[in-house]
PDB file of N, CA, C and O in Angstrom:
ATOM      1  N   MET A   1       7.834  11.209  10.082  1.00  0.00           N
ATOM      2  CA  MET A   1       7.289  10.433  10.723  1.00  0.00           C
ATOM      3  C   MET A   1       6.608  10.106  11.805  1.00  0.00           C
ATOM      4  O   MET A   1       7.429   9.660  12.606  1.00  0.00           O
ATOM      5  N   THR A   2       5.477  10.088  12.291  1.00  0.00           N
ATOM      6  CA  THR A   2       5.320  10.828  13.244  1.00  0.00           C
ATOM      7  C   THR A   2       4.576   9.077  14.568  1.00  0.00           C
ATOM      8  O   THR A   2       4.228   9.029  15.747  1.00  0.00           O
ATOM      9  N   GLY A   3       4.633   8.486  13.942  1.00  0.00           N
ATOM     10  CA  GLY A   3       5.112   6.744  15.126  1.00  0.00           C
ATOM     11  C   GLY A   3       3.440   6.541  14.885  1.00  0.00           C
ATOM     12  O   GLY A   3       2.663   6.971  14.033  1.00  0.00           O
ATOM     13  N   PRO A   4       3.285   5.638  16.107  1.00  0.00           N
ATOM     14  CA  PRO A   4       1.999   4.981  16.292  1.00  0.00           C
ATOM     15  C   PRO A   4       0.918   6.129  16.834  1.00  0.00           C
ATOM     16  O   PRO A   4       1.332   7.192  17.296  1.00  0.00           O
ATOM     17  N   ALA A   5      -0.271   5.874  16.752  1.00  0.00           N
ATOM     18  CA  ALA A   5      -1.043   6.867  17.445  1.00  0.00           C
ATOM     19  C   ALA A   5      -2.526   6.409  17.347  1.00  0.00           C
ATOM     20  O   ALA A   5      -2.733   5.465  16.585  1.00  0.00           O
ATOM     21  N   LYS A   6      -3.508   6.900  17.958  1.00  0.00           N
ATOM     22  CA  LYS A   6      -4.287   6.395  18.589  1.00  0.00           C
ATOM     23  C   LYS A   6      -5.689   6.096  16.924  1.00  0.00           C
ATOM     24  O   LYS A   6      -6.463   5.155  16.750  1.00  0.00           O
ATOM     25  N   SER A   7      -5.503   7.075  16.243  1.00  0.00           N
ATOM     26  CA  SER A   7      -6.341   6.410  15.037  1.00  0.00           C
ATOM     27  C   SER A   7      -5.516   6.165  13.594  1.00  0.00           C
ATOM     28  O   SER A   7      -5.826   6.595  12.483  1.00  0.00           O
ATOM     29  N   LYS A   8      -4.339   5.315  13.979  1.00  0.00           N
ATOM     30  CA  LYS A   8      -3.642   4.431  13.090  1.00  0.00           C
ATOM     31  C   LYS A   8      -3.728   3.283  13.248  1.00  0.00           C
ATOM     32  O   LYS A   8      -3.435   2.919  14.386  1.00  0.00           O
ATOM     33  N   ILE A   9      -4.095   2.320  12.379  1.00  0.00           N
ATOM     34  CA  ILE A   9      -4.188   0.925  12.537  1.00  0.00           C
ATOM     35  C   ILE A   9      -3.191   0.249  11.879  1.00  0.00           C
ATOM     36  O   ILE A   9      -3.215   0.325  10.650  1.00  0.00           O
ATOM     37  N   PRO A  10      -1.826  -0.758  12.692  1.00  0.00           N
ATOM     38  CA  PRO A  10      -1.039  -1.321  12.372  1.00  0.00           C
ATOM     39  C   PRO A  10      -1.568  -1.954  11.224  1.00  0.00           C
ATOM     40  O   PRO A  10      -2.777  -2.054  11.015  1.00  0.00           O
ATOM     41  N   LEU A  11      -0.412  -2.516  10.247  1.00  0.00           N
ATOM     42  CA  LEU A  11      -0.753  -3.281   8.708  1.00  0.00           C
ATOM     43  C   LEU A  11       0.650  -4.264   9.074  1.00  0.00           C
ATOM     44  O   LEU A  11       1.683  -3.964   9.673  1.00  0.00           O
ATOM     45  N   LYS A  12       0.122  -5.816   8.316  1.00  0.00           N
ATOM     46  CA  LYS A  12       1.319  -6.886   8.264  1.00  0.00           C
ATOM     47  C   LYS A  12       1.747  -6.362   7.323  1.00  0.00           C
ATOM     48  O   LYS A  12       0.731  -5.846   6.858  1.00  0.00           O
ATOM     49  N   VAL A  13       2.533  -6.111   6.687  1.00  0.00           N
ATOM     50  CA  VAL A  13       3.226  -5.734   5.200  1.00  0.00           C
ATOM     51  C   VAL A  13       4.730  -6.671   5.159  1.00  0.00           C
ATOM     52  O   VAL A  13       5.534  -6.922   6.057  1.00  0.00           O
ATOM     53  N   LYS A  14       4.696  -7.085   3.564  1.00  0.00           N
ATOM     54  CA  LYS A  14       6.150  -7.114   3.104  1.00  0.00           C
ATOM     55  C   LYS A  14       6.232  -6.264   2.240  1.00  0.00           C
ATOM     56  O   LYS A  14       5.345  -5.986   1.432  1.00  0.00           O
ATOM     57  N   ALA A  15       7.458  -5.696   2.336  1.00  0.00           N
ATOM     58  CA  ALA A  15       7.582  -4.924   1.192  1.00  0.00           C
ATOM     59  C   ALA A  15       9.211  -4.969   0.873  1.00  0.00           C
ATOM     60  O   ALA A  15      10.030  -4.942   1.791  1.00  0.00           O
ATOM     61  N   TYR A  16       9.694  -5.061  -0.893  1.00  0.00           N
ATOM     62  CA  TYR A  16      10.747  -5.201  -1.621  1.00  0.00           C
ATOM     63  C   TYR A  16      10.743  -4.110  -2.120  1.00  0.00           C
ATOM     64  O   TYR A  16       9.756  -3.428  -2.397  1.00  0.00           O
ATOM     65  N   ILE A  17      12.406  -3.736  -2.347  1.00  0.00           N
ATOM     66  CA  ILE A  17      12.582  -3.118  -4.061  1.00  0.00           C
ATOM     67  C   ILE A  17      13.012  -4.695  -4.955  1.00  0.00           C
ATOM     68  O   ILE A  17      13.696  -5.686  -4.700  1.00  0.00           O
ATOM     69  N   HIS A  18      12.051  -4.151  -6.254  1.00  0.00           N
ATOM     70  CA  HIS A  18      12.035  -4.739  -6.973  1.00  0.00           C
ATOM     71  C   HIS A  18      12.781  -4.741  -7.510  1.00  0.00           C
ATOM     72  O   HIS A  18      12.645  -3.702  -8.156  1.00  0.00           O
ATOM     73  N   LEU A  19      14.261  -5.505  -8.030  1.00  0.00           N
ATOM     74  CA  LEU A  19      15.171  -4.930  -9.155  1.00  0.00           C
ATOM     75  C   LEU A  19      14.471  -5.402 -10.530  1.00  0.00           C
ATOM     76  O   LEU A  19      13.361  -5.878 -10.771  1.00  0.00           O
ATOM     77  N   GLN A  20      15.599  -5.069 -11.343  1.00  0.00           N
ATOM     78  CA  GLN A  20      15.239  -5.701 -13.007  1.00  0.00           C
ATOM     79  C   GLN A  20      15.066  -7.434 -12.885  1.00  0.00           C
ATOM     80  O   GLN A  20      15.498  -8.003 -11.882  1.00  0.00           O
ATOM     81  N   ASP A  21      14.683  -7.877 -13.522  1.00  0.00           N
ATOM     82  CA  ASP A  21      14.857  -9.695 -13.352  1.00  0.00           C
ATOM     83  C   ASP A  21      13.925 -10.576 -14.310  1.00  0.00           C
ATOM     84  O   ASP A  21      12.833 -11.058 -14.011  1.00  0.00           O
ATOM     85  N   PRO A  22      14.637 -10.683 -15.587  1.00  0.00           N
ATOM     86  CA  PRO A  22      13.786 -11.217 -16.632  1.00  0.00           C
ATOM     87  C   PRO A  22      12.981 -12.869 -16.212  1.00  0.00           C
ATOM     88  O   PRO A  22      12.021 -13.414 -16.757  1.00  0.00           O
ATOM     89  N   GLU A  23      13.829 -13.323 -15.043  1.00  0.00           N
ATOM     90  CA  GLU A  23      12.862 -14.312 -14.023  1.00  0.00           C
ATOM     91  C   GLU A  23      11.109 -14.347 -13.859  1.00  0.00           C
ATOM     92  O   GLU A  23       9.979 -14.681 -14.218  1.00  0.00           O
ATOM     93  N   THR A  24      11.911 -13.781 -13.112  1.00  0.00           N
ATOM     94  CA  THR A  24      10.196 -12.707 -12.854  1.00  0.00           C
ATOM     95  C   THR A  24       9.208 -12.069 -13.882  1.00  0.00           C
ATOM     96  O   THR A  24       8.011 -12.322 -13.741  1.00  0.00           O
ATOM     97  N   ARG A  25       9.571 -11.345 -14.798  1.00  0.00           N
ATOM     98  CA  ARG A  25       9.311 -10.633 -15.694  1.00  0.00           C
ATOM     99  C   ARG A  25       9.381  -9.134 -15.420  1.00  0.00           C
ATOM    100  O   ARG A  25       8.610  -8.395 -16.033  1.00  0.00           O
ATOM    101  N   SER A  26      10.254  -8.630 -14.541  1.00  0.00           N
ATOM    102  CA  SER A  26      10.155  -7.648 -14.306  1.00  0.00           C
ATOM    103  C   SER A  26      10.545  -6.752 -14.598  1.00  0.00           C
ATOM    104  O   SER A  26      11.551  -6.632 -13.898  1.00  0.00           O
ATOM    105  N   ARG A  27      10.446  -5.713 -15.361  1.00  0.00           N
ATOM    106  CA  ARG A  27      11.102  -4.770 -16.640  1.00  0.00           C
ATOM    107  C   ARG A  27      12.021  -3.732 -16.138  1.00  0.00           C
ATOM    108  O   ARG A  27      13.149  -3.395 -16.498  1.00  0.00           O
ATOM    109  N   VAL A  28      10.944  -3.169 -14.871  1.00  0.00           N
ATOM    110  CA  VAL A  28      11.270  -1.766 -13.962  1.00  0.00           C
ATOM    111  C   VAL A  28      11.404  -2.083 -12.798  1.00  0.00           C
ATOM    112  O   VAL A  28      10.619  -2.761 -12.135  1.00  0.00           O
ATOM    113  N   ILE A  29      12.511  -1.571 -12.425  1.00  0.00           N
ATOM    114  CA  ILE A  29      13.041  -1.781 -11.078  1.00  0.00           C
ATOM    115  C   ILE A  29      11.775  -0.491  -9.775  1.00  0.00           C
ATOM    116  O   ILE A  29      11.808   0.740  -9.797  1.00  0.00           O
ATOM    117  N   HIS A  30      10.966  -1.266  -8.956  1.00  0.00           N
ATOM    118  CA  HIS A  30       9.562  -0.835  -8.355  1.00  0.00           C
ATOM    119  C   HIS A  30       9.490  -1.557  -6.916  1.00  0.00           C
ATOM    120  O   HIS A  30       9.879  -2.696  -6.657  1.00  0.00           O
ATOM    121  N   ILE A  31       8.873  -0.579  -6.000  1.00  0.00           N
ATOM    122  CA  ILE A  31       8.988  -1.509  -4.680  1.00  0.00           C
ATOM    123  C   ILE A  31       7.020  -1.623  -4.629  1.00  0.00           C
ATOM    124  O   ILE A  31       6.041  -0.985  -5.016  1.00  0.00           O
ATOM    125  N   ASP A  32       7.387  -2.987  -3.817  1.00  0.00           N
ATOM    126  CA  ASP A  32       6.538  -4.009  -4.058  1.00  0.00           C
ATOM    127  C   ASP A  32       6.002  -3.490  -2.409  1.00  0.00           C
ATOM    128  O   ASP A  32       6.798  -3.007  -1.604  1.00  0.00           O
ATOM    129  N   ILE A  33       4.583  -3.686  -2.119  1.00  0.00           N
ATOM    130  CA  ILE A  33       4.425  -3.568  -0.939  1.00  0.00           C
ATOM    131  C   ILE A  33       3.074  -4.920  -0.746  1.00  0.00           C
ATOM    132  O   ILE A  33       1.887  -4.652  -0.933  1.00  0.00           O
ATOM    133  N   GLU A  34       3.444  -5.977  -0.450  1.00  0.00           N
ATOM    134  CA  GLU A  34       2.447  -7.573  -0.413  1.00  0.00           C
ATOM    135  C   GLU A  34       2.037  -7.094   1.095  1.00  0.00           C
ATOM    136  O   GLU A  34       2.662  -6.670   2.067  1.00  0.00           O
ATOM    137  N   SER A  35       0.285  -7.457   0.712  1.00  0.00           N
ATOM    138  CA  SER A  35      -0.311  -7.176   1.828  1.00  0.00           C
ATOM    139  C   SER A  35      -1.503  -7.433   1.674  1.00  0.00           C
ATOM    140  O   SER A  35      -2.173  -6.495   1.243  1.00  0.00           O
ATOM    141  N   ASN A  36      -2.335  -8.938   1.989  1.00  0.00           N
ATOM    142  CA  ASN A  36      -3.817  -8.546   2.084  1.00  0.00           C
ATOM    143  C   ASN A  36      -4.565  -8.033   2.109  1.00  0.00           C
ATOM    144  O   ASN A  36      -5.440  -7.798   1.276  1.00  0.00           O
ATOM    145  N   GLU A  37      -4.368  -7.675   3.270  1.00  0.00           N
ATOM    146  CA  GLU A  37      -5.160  -6.885   4.288  1.00  0.00           C
ATOM    147  C   GLU A  37      -4.767  -5.227   3.067  1.00  0.00           C
ATOM    148  O   GLU A  37      -5.431  -4.260   3.440  1.00  0.00           O
ATOM    149  N   LEU A  38      -4.308  -5.074   2.440  1.00  0.00           N
ATOM    150  CA  LEU A  38      -4.401  -3.873   1.542  1.00  0.00           C
ATOM    151  C   LEU A  38      -4.918  -3.879   0.194  1.00  0.00           C
ATOM    152  O   LEU A  38      -5.200  -2.801  -0.330  1.00  0.00           O
ATOM    153  N   ASN A  39      -5.086  -5.037  -0.471  1.00  0.00           N
ATOM    154  CA  ASN A  39      -6.103  -5.766  -1.240  1.00  0.00           C
ATOM    155  C   ASN A  39      -7.279  -5.554  -1.036  1.00  0.00           C
ATOM    156  O   ASN A  39      -8.026  -5.686  -2.005  1.00  0.00           O
ATOM    157  N   LYS A  40      -7.799  -5.201   0.123  1.00  0.00           N
ATOM    158  CA  LYS A  40      -9.786  -5.058   0.235  1.00  0.00           C
ATOM    159  C   LYS A  40      -9.540  -4.058   0.375  1.00  0.00           C
ATOM    160  O   LYS A  40     -10.580  -3.659   0.898  1.00  0.00           O
ATOM    161  N   ILE A  41      -8.483  -2.667   0.278  1.00  0.00           N
ATOM    162  CA  ILE A  41      -8.812  -1.598   0.079  1.00  0.00           C
ATOM    163  C   ILE A  41      -8.287  -1.289  -1.456  1.00  0.00           C
ATOM    164  O   ILE A  41      -9.151  -0.697  -2.103  1.00  0.00           O
ATOM    165  N   ILE A  42      -7.513  -1.455  -1.922  1.00  0.00           N
ATOM    166  CA  ILE A  42      -7.149  -1.060  -3.085  1.00  0.00           C
ATOM    167  C   ILE A  42      -6.678  -2.461  -3.977  1.00  0.00           C
ATOM    168  O   ILE A  42      -5.667  -3.139  -3.796  1.00  0.00           O
ATOM    169  N   LYS A  43      -7.525  -2.612  -4.775  1.00  0.00           N
ATOM    170  CA  LYS A  43      -8.026  -3.736  -5.369  1.00  0.00           C
ATOM    171  C   LYS A  43      -6.963  -4.078  -6.845  1.00  0.00           C
ATOM    172  O   LYS A  43      -6.681  -3.096  -7.532  1.00  0.00           O
ATOM    173  N   PRO A  44      -6.568  -5.071  -7.156  1.00  0.00           N
ATOM    174  CA  PRO A  44      -5.615  -5.390  -8.148  1.00  0.00           C
ATOM    175  C   PRO A  44      -5.911  -4.336  -9.300  1.00  0.00           C
ATOM    176  O   PRO A  44      -6.998  -3.788  -9.482  1.00  0.00           O
ATOM    177  N   GLY A  45      -5.035  -4.194  -9.866  1.00  0.00           N
ATOM    178  CA  GLY A  45      -5.162  -3.446 -11.299  1.00  0.00           C
ATOM    179  C   GLY A  45      -5.578  -1.480 -10.930  1.00  0.00           C
ATOM    180  O   GLY A  45      -5.514  -0.592 -11.781  1.00  0.00           O
ATOM    181  N   GLU A  46      -5.939  -1.308  -9.582  1.00  0.00           N
ATOM    182  CA  GLU A  46      -6.692   0.117  -9.633  1.00  0.00           C
ATOM    183  C   GLU A  46      -4.618   0.936  -9.238  1.00  0.00           C
ATOM    184  O   GLU A  46      -3.492   0.449  -9.129  1.00  0.00           O
ATOM    185  N   SER A  47      -5.313   2.509  -9.162  1.00  0.00           N
ATOM    186  CA  SER A  47      -4.072   3.297  -9.230  1.00  0.00           C
ATOM    187  C   SER A  47      -4.534   4.125  -8.338  1.00  0.00           C
ATOM    188  O   SER A  47      -5.743   4.284  -8.169  1.00  0.00           O
ATOM    189  N   THR A  48      -3.412   4.892  -7.509  1.00  0.00           N
ATOM    190  CA  THR A  48      -3.899   5.723  -6.452  1.00  0.00           C
ATOM    191  C   THR A  48      -2.379   6.836  -5.726  1.00  0.00           C
ATOM    192  O   THR A  48      -1.308   6.237  -5.635  1.00  0.00           O
ATOM    193  N   TYR A  49      -2.400   7.989  -5.381  1.00  0.00           N
ATOM    194  CA  TYR A  49      -1.800   8.947  -5.479  1.00  0.00           C
ATOM    195  C   TYR A  49      -0.365   8.087  -4.518  1.00  0.00           C
ATOM    196  O   TYR A  49      -0.593   7.282  -3.614  1.00  0.00           O
ATOM    197  N   CYS A  50       0.755   8.399  -4.873  1.00  0.00           N
ATOM    198  CA  CYS A  50       1.860   7.821  -3.668  1.00  0.00           C
ATOM    199  C   CYS A  50       2.799   9.431  -3.436  1.00  0.00           C
ATOM    200  O   CYS A  50       2.635  10.122  -4.442  1.00  0.00           O
ATOM    201  N   ALA A  51       3.514   9.988  -2.598  1.00  0.00           N
ATOM    202  CA  ALA A  51       4.328  10.672  -2.131  1.00  0.00           C
ATOM    203  C   ALA A  51       5.688  10.515  -1.214  1.00  0.00           C
ATOM    204  O   ALA A  51       5.842   9.446  -0.624  1.00  0.00           O
ATOM    205  N   GLY A  52       6.302  11.159  -1.129  1.00  0.00           N
ATOM    206  CA  GLY A  52       7.356  10.476  -0.215  1.00  0.00           C
ATOM    207  C   GLY A  52       6.910  11.815   0.840  1.00  0.00           C
ATOM    208  O   GLY A  52       6.295  12.859   0.624  1.00  0.00           O
ATOM    209  N   LYS A  53       7.686  11.095   2.345  1.00  0.00           N
ATOM    210  CA  LYS A  53       7.041  12.192   3.204  1.00  0.00           C
ATOM    211  C   LYS A  53       8.541  11.835   4.109  1.00  0.00           C
ATOM    212  O   LYS A  53       9.442  10.998   4.054  1.00  0.00           O
ATOM    213  N   GLN A  54       8.203  12.929   4.879  1.00  0.00           N
ATOM    214  CA  GLN A  54       9.597  12.131   6.277  1.00  0.00           C
ATOM    215  C   GLN A  54       9.908  11.071   7.098  1.00  0.00           C
ATOM    216  O   GLN A  54       9.703  11.351   8.279  1.00  0.00           O
ATOM    217  N   GLY A  55      10.199  10.296   6.969  1.00  0.00           N
ATOM    218  CA  GLY A  55      10.488   9.165   7.182  1.00  0.00           C
ATOM    219  C   GLY A  55       9.535   7.928   6.544  1.00  0.00           C
ATOM    220  O   GLY A  55       9.974   6.886   7.030  1.00  0.00           O
ATOM    221  N   GLY A  56       8.662   7.701   5.851  1.00  0.00           N
ATOM    222  CA  GLY A  56       8.304   7.189   4.916  1.00  0.00           C
ATOM    223  C   GLY A  56       7.426   7.770   3.310  1.00  0.00           C
ATOM    224  O   GLY A  56       7.963   8.684   2.685  1.00  0.00           O
ATOM    225  N   ILE A  57       6.290   7.243   2.854  1.00  0.00           N
ATOM    226  CA  ILE A  57       5.432   7.434   2.311  1.00  0.00           C
ATOM    227  C   ILE A  57       4.518   7.489   2.513  1.00  0.00           C
ATOM    228  O   ILE A  57       4.158   6.596   3.280  1.00  0.00           O
ATOM    229  N   PHE A  58       3.539   8.356   2.121  1.00  0.00           N
ATOM    230  CA  PHE A  58       1.723   8.612   2.252  1.00  0.00           C
ATOM    231  C   PHE A  58       1.200   8.135   0.457  1.00  0.00           C
ATOM    232  O   PHE A  58       1.456   8.518  -0.684  1.00  0.00           O
ATOM    233  N   ILE A  59       0.325   7.066   1.141  1.00  0.00           N
ATOM    234  CA  ILE A  59      -0.613   6.933  -0.520  1.00  0.00           C
ATOM    235  C   ILE A  59      -2.139   7.382   0.252  1.00  0.00           C
ATOM    236  O   ILE A  59      -2.663   7.159   1.344  1.00  0.00           O
ATOM    237  N   GLY A  60      -2.478   8.096  -0.925  1.00  0.00           N
ATOM    238  CA  GLY A  60      -3.493   8.776  -1.163  1.00  0.00           C
ATOM    239  C   GLY A  60      -4.531   7.654  -1.440  1.00  0.00           C
ATOM    240  O   GLY A  60      -4.303   6.629  -2.082  1.00  0.00           O
ATOM    241  N   LEU A  61      -5.651   7.988  -0.886  1.00  0.00           N
ATOM    242  CA  LEU A  61      -7.023   6.658  -1.539  1.00  0.00           C
ATOM    243  C   LEU A  61      -7.865   7.770  -1.957  1.00  0.00           C
ATOM    244  O   LEU A  61      -7.879   8.983  -1.744  1.00  0.00           O
ATOM    245  N   LYS A  62      -8.626   6.865  -2.686  1.00  0.00           N
ATOM    246  CA  LYS A  62      -9.870   7.768  -3.991  1.00  0.00           C
ATOM    247  C   LYS A  62     -10.845   6.954  -3.223  1.00  0.00           C
ATOM    248  O   LYS A  62     -10.538   5.967  -2.553  1.00  0.00           O
ATOM    249  N   LYS A  63     -12.178   7.490  -3.382  1.00  0.00           N
ATOM    250  CA  LYS A  63     -13.602   8.095  -2.797  1.00  0.00           C
ATOM    251  C   LYS A  63     -13.644   6.012  -2.461  1.00  0.00           C
ATOM    252  O   LYS A  63     -13.369   5.494  -1.379  1.00  0.00           O
ATOM    253  N   GLU A  64     -14.053   5.265  -3.718  1.00  0.00           N
ATOM    254  CA  GLU A  64     -14.263   4.383  -3.395  1.00  0.00           C
ATOM    255  C   GLU A  64     -13.566   3.167  -2.504  1.00  0.00           C
ATOM    256  O   GLU A  64     -14.039   2.175  -1.949  1.00  0.00           O
ATOM    257  N   MET A  65     -11.608   3.951  -2.678  1.00  0.00           N
ATOM    258  CA  MET A  65     -11.093   2.814  -1.635  1.00  0.00           C
ATOM    259  C   MET A  65     -11.473   2.991  -0.181  1.00  0.00           C
ATOM    260  O   MET A  65     -11.557   2.115   0.681  1.00  0.00           O
ATOM    261  N   LEU A  66     -11.745   4.642  -0.044  1.00  0.00           N
ATOM    262  CA  LEU A  66     -12.382   5.196   1.444  1.00  0.00           C
ATOM    263  C   LEU A  66     -13.739   4.082   1.400  1.00  0.00           C
ATOM    264  O   LEU A  66     -13.867   3.288   2.332  1.00  0.00           O
ATOM    265  N   GLU A  67     -14.675   4.093   0.311  1.00  0.00           N
ATOM    266  CA  GLU A  67     -15.548   3.444   1.087  1.00  0.00           C
ATOM    267  C   GLU A  67     -15.594   2.117   1.578  1.00  0.00           C
ATOM    268  O   GLU A  67     -16.464   1.740   2.363  1.00  0.00           O
ATOM    269  N   ARG A  68     -14.498   1.245   1.053  1.00  0.00           N
ATOM    270  CA  ARG A  68     -13.952  -0.032   1.143  1.00  0.00           C
ATOM    271  C   ARG A  68     -13.495  -0.180   2.813  1.00  0.00           C
ATOM    272  O   ARG A  68     -13.715  -1.070   3.636  1.00  0.00           O
ATOM    273  N   ILE A  69     -12.939   0.798   2.877  1.00  0.00           N
ATOM    274  CA  ILE A  69     -12.028   0.660   4.619  1.00  0.00           C
ATOM    275  C   ILE A  69     -13.654   1.136   5.820  1.00  0.00           C
ATOM    276  O   ILE A  69     -13.651   0.688   6.967  1.00  0.00           O
ATOM    277  N   LYS A  70     -14.782   1.968   5.365  1.00  0.00           N
ATOM    278  CA  LYS A  70     -15.722   2.142   6.212  1.00  0.00           C
ATOM    279  C   LYS A  70     -16.467   1.093   6.493  1.00  0.00           C
ATOM    280  O   LYS A  70     -17.129   0.898   7.513  1.00  0.00           O
ATOM    281  N   LYS A  71     -16.296   0.150   5.191  1.00  0.00           N
ATOM    282  CA  LYS A  71     -17.152  -1.165   5.517  1.00  0.00           C
ATOM    283  C   LYS A  71     -16.246  -2.231   5.713  1.00  0.00           C
ATOM    284  O   LYS A  71     -16.787  -3.331   5.596  1.00  0.00           O
ATOM    285  N   LEU A  72     -14.975  -2.257   5.988  1.00  0.00           N
ATOM    286  CA  LEU A  72     -14.438  -3.537   6.754  1.00  0.00           C
ATOM    287  C   LEU A  72     -14.950  -2.952   7.727  1.00  0.00           C
ATOM    288  O   LEU A  72     -15.222  -1.787   8.017  1.00  0.00           O
ATOM    289  N   LYS A  73     -15.093  -4.489   8.451  1.00  0.00           N
ATOM    290  CA  LYS A  73     -14.868  -4.902  10.039  1.00  0.00           C
ATOM    291  C   LYS A  73     -13.608  -4.590  10.629  1.00  0.00           C
ATOM    292  O   LYS A  73     -13.176  -3.611  11.238  1.00  0.00           O
ATOM    293  N   ASN A  74     -12.998  -6.015  10.180  1.00  0.00           N
ATOM    294  CA  ASN A  74     -11.598  -6.456  10.479  1.00  0.00           C
ATOM    295  C   ASN A  74     -10.705  -6.156   9.502  1.00  0.00           C
ATOM    296  O   ASN A  74     -10.973  -6.568   8.374  1.00  0.00           O
ATOM    297  N   LEU A  75      -9.369  -5.327   9.723  1.00  0.00           N
ATOM    298  CA  LEU A  75      -8.696  -5.063   8.381  1.00  0.00           C
ATOM    299  C   LEU A  75      -7.752  -6.487   8.489  1.00  0.00           C
ATOM    300  O   LEU A  75      -6.967  -6.777   7.587  1.00  0.00           O
TER     301      LEU A  75
END
């Protein structure tokens, strides 16, 4: 993990490990990263690439997602 950098924009997110739970209909254990800011980039239902890296994870973005970032004035 490289930490803060001039080229990095901090995000306010809530992250959870979501266990199996019949009450919420969660059948598969997964990680939820919840953020309205991220939904401006990755729309509900879209998929992308995620991989582990030293100190965290890396989420790769598709062309249409990159275009949304370029159009955003404020995240």
